[in-house]
N, C-alpha and C positions, 0 to 999 in steps of 0.2 A: 582564545582558542582559534587557530587558523582554519581556513575553509576546508583544507584537505582532511584534517583530523575530524572536523565536524561532519563532513560528508561521509567519512568512513564509519563513524559512530552511528549515524542515522541509517546508513545502508545495512550495517550489521544488525542493528536493532530491529529493522523491519523484516529481516529474514526469519525471525521467530513467528511472523504472521503468515508465512508462505503457504501454509496448508489452506486450501480454499474451502473445504467443507462439502457437505452433501446437499444442503438446502440452499435456496436462492438467498435467504437471509444470512446464512453463514458466509456464502461467497461475497455478498454485498459488504458484510462487516470486514472480512479479511481484505477484500479489494480496496475498501476505503483506507484501511491502515497502510497497505502497501503503497497505494496511490499518494497518500499524504506524505509518506516518507520520501518517495521519489520526487514528488512535487516540491517538498521542502528543500531538498538538495538542489534541484534545478532552480528554484526561486532564489536560494541563497547565492547562487553563482551570478545572478543578474540583479541582486539587491532587493528582492521582494519575496522573502521566504514564507511569510504568512499567506500571501496570495497564491504562491506556488503550491503550498500545502492544501489550501482550500480547493483549488482547481484539481489537483491530483486526487484528493479524497472523493470529490464528486465523480470524476471520471472512473476511478476504481470501483466505487460503490455501484455506479450504473452498469459497468461491465459485469460485475459479480451478480447483480440482480437479473440481468438480461441473458445470462448464460445458464446452461444446465450442466449436470454432473458429467455427461458424456463429452461436452465441449471443453471444460476445464476441470480437471481432477488432479490436484497435487497431493492428495492423501488426506488422512485424518487430521483435523485441526488440533493444535496443541492444547486447547482448552477442554477437550473431551477425554 
């Protein structure tokens, strides 16, 4: 699978996690998923997809946990 197809599949898959949620835990979870997907794509482009995914997940989870509903509110999570 070439990198363009892989990147497209990953980005489209993470769009399902785009709803941030109401609690800081829900935002941390969805932020980690989105960050991991974006980090995986970025890491794959430079040859380190696992490292990119780990960094992206940590950054996304931290951002989600440190924000409140008024700062980031993309709607109701798909798991509710």
